C-alpha positions as a Markdown table, in Angstrom:
| # | Residue | x | y | z |
|---|---|---|---|---|
| 1 | Met | 105.7 | 110.4 | 79.4 |
| 2 | Ser | 109.1 | 108.7 | 79.5 |
| 3 | Val | 111.8 | 111.0 | 80.9 |
| 4 | Arg | 114.2 | 109.3 | 78.6 |
| 5 | Gln | 112.2 | 110.2 | 75.5 |
| 6 | Gly | 111.4 | 113.7 | 76.8 |
| 7 | Leu | 115.1 | 114.5 | 77.2 |
| 8 | Leu | 115.9 | 113.2 | 73.8 |
| 9 | Ala | 113.2 | 115.3 | 72.3 |
| 10 | Leu | 114.6 | 118.5 | 74.0 |
| 11 | Leu | 118.1 | 117.7 | 72.9 |
| 12 | Ala | 116.9 | 117.4 | 69.3 |
| 13 | Gln | 116.6 | 121.2 | 69.4 |
| 14 | Gln | 120.0 | 122.0 | 70.7 |
| 15 | Pro | 122.7 | 120.8 | 73.1 |
| 16 | Met | 121.8 | 121.3 | 76.8 |
| 17 | Tyr | 123.2 | 120.5 | 80.3 |
| 18 | Gly | 121.3 | 118.7 | 83.0 |
| 19 | Ala | 119.8 | 121.6 | 84.9 |
| 20 | Gln | 118.8 | 123.3 | 81.6 |
| 21 | Leu | 117.1 | 120.1 | 80.5 |
| 22 | Arg | 115.2 | 119.9 | 83.8 |
| 23 | Ser | 114.1 | 123.6 | 83.5 |
| 24 | Glu | 113.0 | 123.2 | 79.9 |
| 25 | Phe | 111.1 | 119.9 | 80.6 |
| 26 | Glu | 109.2 | 121.5 | 83.5 |
| 27 | Ala | 108.5 | 124.7 | 81.6 |
| 28 | Arg | 107.0 | 122.9 | 78.6 |
| 29 | Thr | 104.8 | 120.7 | 80.8 |
| 30 | Gly | 103.8 | 123.4 | 83.3 |
| 31 | Gly | 105.6 | 121.7 | 86.1 |
| 32 | Thr | 103.1 | 118.9 | 86.1 |
| 33 | Trp | 105.8 | 116.2 | 86.2 |
| 34 | Pro | 108.7 | 117.7 | 88.2 |
| 35 | Leu | 112.1 | 116.3 | 87.8 |
| 36 | Asn | 115.2 | 116.4 | 90.0 |
| 37 | Val | 118.6 | 117.1 | 88.6 |
| 38 | Gly | 119.9 | 113.7 | 89.8 |
| 39 | Gln | 117.2 | 111.9 | 87.8 |
| 40 | Val | 118.1 | 114.0 | 84.7 |
| 41 | Tyr | 121.9 | 113.2 | 85.0 |
| 42 | Thr | 121.2 | 109.5 | 85.7 |
| 43 | Thr | 119.1 | 109.3 | 82.5 |
| 44 | Leu | 121.8 | 111.2 | 80.5 |
| 45 | Ala | 124.4 | 108.7 | 81.7 |
| 46 | Arg | 122.2 | 105.8 | 80.4 |
| 47 | Leu | 121.6 | 107.6 | 77.1 |
| 48 | Glu | 125.3 | 108.1 | 76.7 |
| 49 | Arg | 125.9 | 104.4 | 77.5 |
| 50 | Asp | 123.4 | 103.5 | 74.9 |
| 51 | Gly | 125.0 | 105.7 | 72.3 |
| 52 | Leu | 122.1 | 108.1 | 72.0 |
| 53 | Val | 123.8 | 111.2 | 73.3 |
| 54 | Glu | 127.4 | 112.5 | 73.7 |
| 55 | Glu | 129.2 | 115.2 | 75.6 |
| 56 | Val | 130.1 | 118.4 | 73.8 |
| 57 | Gly | 132.3 | 119.9 | 76.5 |
| 58 | Ala | 131.9 | 122.2 | 79.5 |
| 59 | Asp | 131.0 | 125.9 | 79.7 |
| 60 | Asp | 132.8 | 128.5 | 81.8 |
| 61 | Glu | 131.0 | 127.3 | 84.9 |
| 62 | Gly | 132.0 | 123.6 | 84.3 |
| 63 | Arg | 128.5 | 122.5 | 83.2 |
| 64 | Ile | 128.7 | 119.7 | 80.7 |
| 65 | Ser | 126.3 | 119.8 | 77.8 |
| 66 | Tyr | 125.0 | 116.9 | 75.8 |
| 67 | Arg | 123.9 | 116.5 | 72.2 |
| 68 | Leu | 122.2 | 113.8 | 70.2 |
| 69 | Thr | 124.1 | 111.3 | 68.2 |
| 70 | Arg | 122.9 | 110.1 | 64.8 |
| 71 | Thr | 121.3 | 107.1 | 66.6 |
| 72 | Gly | 119.7 | 109.4 | 69.1 |
| 73 | Arg | 118.1 | 111.5 | 66.3 |
| 74 | Ala | 116.8 | 108.4 | 64.7 |
| 75 | Glu | 115.2 | 107.3 | 67.9 |
| 76 | Val | 113.5 | 110.7 | 68.5 |
| 77 | Ala | 112.2 | 110.6 | 64.9 |
| 78 | Gln | 110.8 | 107.1 | 65.5 |
| 79 | Trp | 109.2 | 108.2 | 68.8 |
| 80 | Trp | 107.2 | 111.0 | 67.2 |
| 81 | Leu | 105.7 | 108.5 | 64.7 |
| 82 | Ser | 105.0 | 105.7 | 67.1 |
| 83 | Pro | 101.8 | 105.4 | 69.2 |
| 84 | Val | 102.2 | 105.4 | 73.0 |
| 85 | Asp | 102.3 | 101.9 | 74.4 |
| 86 | Arg | 99.2 | 101.1 | 76.4 |
| 87 | Glu | 99.9 | 97.4 | 76.9 |
| 88 | Thr | 101.2 | 98.0 | 80.4 |
| 89 | Thr | 98.4 | 99.1 | 82.8 |
| 90 | Pro | 99.6 | 101.8 | 85.1 |
| 91 | Arg | 98.9 | 101.4 | 88.9 |
| 92 | Asp | 96.1 | 103.8 | 89.7 |
| 93 | Glu | 96.0 | 104.3 | 93.5 |
| 94 | Leu | 92.3 | 105.2 | 93.5 |
| 95 | Val | 91.3 | 102.1 | 91.5 |
| 96 | Ile | 93.4 | 99.9 | 93.8 |
| 97 | Lys | 91.9 | 101.6 | 96.9 |
| 98 | Leu | 88.3 | 101.0 | 95.8 |
| 99 | Ala | 88.9 | 97.5 | 94.5 |
| 100 | Leu | 90.3 | 96.6 | 98.0 |
| 101 | Ala | 87.6 | 98.6 | 99.8 |
| 102 | Val | 84.8 | 96.4 | 98.5 |
| 103 | Thr | 86.6 | 93.3 | 99.7 |
| 104 | Val | 87.6 | 94.4 | 103.2 |
| 105 | Glu | 85.0 | 94.2 | 105.9 |
| 106 | Gly | 84.2 | 97.4 | 107.9 |
| 107 | Val | 85.1 | 99.9 | 105.1 |
| 108 | Asp | 82.4 | 102.5 | 104.3 |
| 109 | Val | 82.9 | 102.3 | 100.6 |
| 110 | His | 80.2 | 105.0 | 99.9 |
| 111 | Arg | 82.1 | 107.4 | 102.2 |
| 112 | Val | 85.4 | 106.6 | 100.3 |
| 113 | Val | 83.7 | 107.4 | 97.0 |
| 114 | Gln | 82.1 | 110.6 | 98.3 |
| 115 | Thr | 85.3 | 111.9 | 99.8 |
| 116 | Gln | 87.2 | 111.3 | 96.6 |
| 117 | Arg | 84.5 | 112.9 | 94.5 |
| 118 | Thr | 84.6 | 116.0 | 96.6 |
| 119 | Ala | 88.4 | 116.2 | 96.3 |
| 120 | Thr | 88.3 | 115.5 | 92.5 |
| 121 | Leu | 85.7 | 118.2 | 91.9 |
| 122 | Arg | 87.8 | 120.7 | 93.9 |
| 123 | His | 90.8 | 119.7 | 91.8 |
| 124 | Leu | 88.7 | 120.1 | 88.6 |
| 125 | Gln | 87.7 | 123.6 | 89.6 |
| 126 | Asp | 91.4 | 124.6 | 90.2 |
| 127 | Leu | 92.3 | 123.2 | 86.8 |
| 128 | Thr | 89.5 | 125.1 | 85.2 |
| 129 | Arg | 90.7 | 128.4 | 86.7 |
| 130 | Leu | 94.3 | 127.7 | 85.6 |
| 131 | Lys | 93.0 | 127.0 | 82.1 |
| 132 | Gln | 91.1 | 130.3 | 82.0 |
| 133 | Arg | 94.2 | 132.2 | 83.0 |
| 134 | Ala | 96.4 | 130.3 | 80.6 |
| 135 | Thr | 94.0 | 130.8 | 77.7 |
| 136 | Thr | 93.8 | 134.6 | 78.4 |
| 137 | His | 97.6 | 134.8 | 78.5 |
| 138 | His | 98.0 | 132.8 | 75.4 |
| 139 | Glu | 95.5 | 134.7 | 73.3 |
| 140 | Ser | 96.8 | 138.1 | 74.4 |
| 141 | Gly | 100.2 | 137.2 | 73.1 |
| 142 | Asp | 101.7 | 139.3 | 76.0 |
| 143 | Gly | 105.3 | 138.1 | 76.1 |
| 144 | Gly | 106.5 | 134.6 | 76.5 |
| 145 | Asp | 106.7 | 131.8 | 74.0 |
| 146 | Gly | 103.4 | 131.1 | 72.3 |
| 147 | Asn | 104.3 | 127.4 | 71.8 |
| 148 | Val | 105.2 | 126.9 | 75.4 |
| 149 | Asp | 101.8 | 128.5 | 76.4 |
| 150 | Leu | 100.1 | 126.2 | 74.0 |
| 151 | Ala | 101.9 | 123.2 | 75.4 |
| 152 | Trp | 100.7 | 124.2 | 78.9 |
| 153 | Leu | 97.2 | 124.5 | 77.7 |
| 154 | Leu | 97.3 | 121.0 | 76.2 |
| 155 | Val | 98.6 | 119.6 | 79.5 |
| 156 | Leu | 95.8 | 121.4 | 81.4 |
| 157 | Glu | 93.1 | 120.2 | 79.1 |
| 158 | Asn | 94.4 | 116.6 | 79.4 |
| 159 | Leu | 94.2 | 116.9 | 83.2 |
| 160 | Ile | 90.7 | 118.4 | 83.0 |
| 161 | Tyr | 89.4 | 115.6 | 80.8 |
| 162 | Ser | 91.0 | 113.1 | 83.2 |
| 163 | Ala | 89.4 | 114.7 | 86.2 |
| 164 | Glu | 86.0 | 114.8 | 84.5 |
| 165 | Ala | 86.3 | 111.1 | 83.6 |
| 166 | Glu | 87.2 | 110.3 | 87.2 |
| 167 | Val | 84.1 | 112.0 | 88.5 |
| 168 | Arg | 82.0 | 110.1 | 86.0 |
| 169 | Trp | 83.6 | 106.8 | 87.0 |
| 170 | Leu | 83.0 | 107.6 | 90.7 |
| 171 | Asp | 79.3 | 108.2 | 89.9 |
| 172 | His | 79.3 | 104.8 | 88.1 |
| 173 | Val | 80.9 | 103.2 | 91.1 |
| 174 | Glu | 78.3 | 104.6 | 93.5 |
| 175 | Ala | 75.5 | 103.4 | 91.2 |
| 176 | Arg | 77.0 | 100.0 | 91.0 |
| 177 | Leu | 77.3 | 99.8 | 94.8 |
| 178 | Val | 73.6 | 100.7 | 95.1 |
| 179 | Arg | 72.6 | 97.9 | 92.6 |
| 180 | Glu | 74.9 | 95.4 | 94.3 |
| 181 | Ala | 73.3 | 96.1 | 97.7 |
| 182 | Ser | 69.8 | 95.3 | 96.3 |
| 183 | Arg | 70.9 | 92.0 | 94.7 |
| 184 | Pro | 69.8 | 88.8 | 96.5 |
| 185 | Arg | 72.8 | 87.3 | 98.3 |
| 186 | Arg | 74.2 | 83.9 | 97.3 |
| 187 | Gln | 72.9 | 81.2 | 99.6 |
| 188 | Ala | 74.1 | 77.7 | 100.4 |
| 189 | Arg | 71.9 | 74.7 | 100.3 |
| 190 | Thr | 72.6 | 71.1 | 101.2 |
| 191 | Val | 71.7 | 68.4 | 98.7 |
| 192 | Pro | 72.1 | 64.7 | 99.1 |
| 193 | Thr | 74.3 | 62.7 | 96.7 |
| 194 | Thr | 73.9 | 59.1 | 95.4 |
| 195 | Asp | 77.4 | 58.1 | 96.3 |
| 196 | Asp | 77.6 | 54.5 | 97.5 |
| 197 | Glu | 73.9 | 54.1 | 97.2 |
| 198 | Gly | 72.1 | 51.4 | 95.2 |
| 199 | Pro | 70.3 | 51.9 | 92.0 |
| 200 | Gly | 67.3 | 54.1 | 92.3 |
| 201 | Thr | 68.2 | 55.3 | 95.8 |
| 202 | Val | 68.3 | 59.1 | 96.3 |
| 203 | Gly | 70.3 | 59.5 | 99.4 |
| 204 | Gly | 69.6 | 57.7 | 102.6 |
| 205 | Pro | 70.2 | 58.5 | 106.3 |
| 206 | Ser | 73.9 | 57.6 | 105.9 |
| 207 | Ala | 74.4 | 59.3 | 102.5 |
| 208 | Pro | 77.0 | 62.0 | 102.4 |
| 209 | His | 75.9 | 65.6 | 101.8 |
| 210 | His | 77.6 | 68.4 | 99.8 |
| 211 | Thr | 77.1 | 72.1 | 100.2 |
| 212 | Ile | 76.3 | 73.8 | 96.9 |
| 213 | Ala | 76.2 | 77.6 | 96.5 |
| 214 | Thr | 73.1 | 78.6 | 94.5 |
| 215 | Thr | 71.9 | 81.9 | 93.2 |
| 216 | Pro | 68.2 | 82.8 | 93.4 |
| 217 | Arg | 66.4 | 83.2 | 90.2 |
| 218 | Gly | 66.7 | 86.8 | 88.8 |
| 219 | Ala | 69.9 | 87.5 | 90.9 |
| 220 | Gln | 72.1 | 87.5 | 87.9 |
């Protein structure tokens, strides 16, 4: 989620100052994507520069609040109705690690996969316990904001689905490694050429040779 768009969405409700925006952002996402105040104020400065927010004065403690401009409200409205852009592929450290592991000699790729699976399963168990507690709290209606509870549940469920997908992908990676290990390796064979030879001659003692990589039948 873009911090820029998240702050605009919060300001669509009411004017807020930087620390308040950070607190609201983290409360509504369960602290999954923590922000620091400096990041919030840097983003607010850019939003003000772009004409999307404006200052509305300081409170008794000198904290400056911001509100959306008309342009800012239009951008928030457009954001709600626009799909999230998936054209830019995010850098996933696990994918990068495994892609490199299979190309670097001396790396025990199976151990890398198994270690990650153990960690991901443990993370999945923690998320499941959090969801159980959050669901109980939400359904009991015992204090708090029901919409904030629902928001936290949605975030947790997204994280659970992602963890489950990661475990399935790791299972697939391990199965792929097993299949790859059983494949015949590509071998090189030397074949003569007819360069500089007369008609009908198929390579002589002085004919140059070229190495051609071949794949045994059935290896594809």
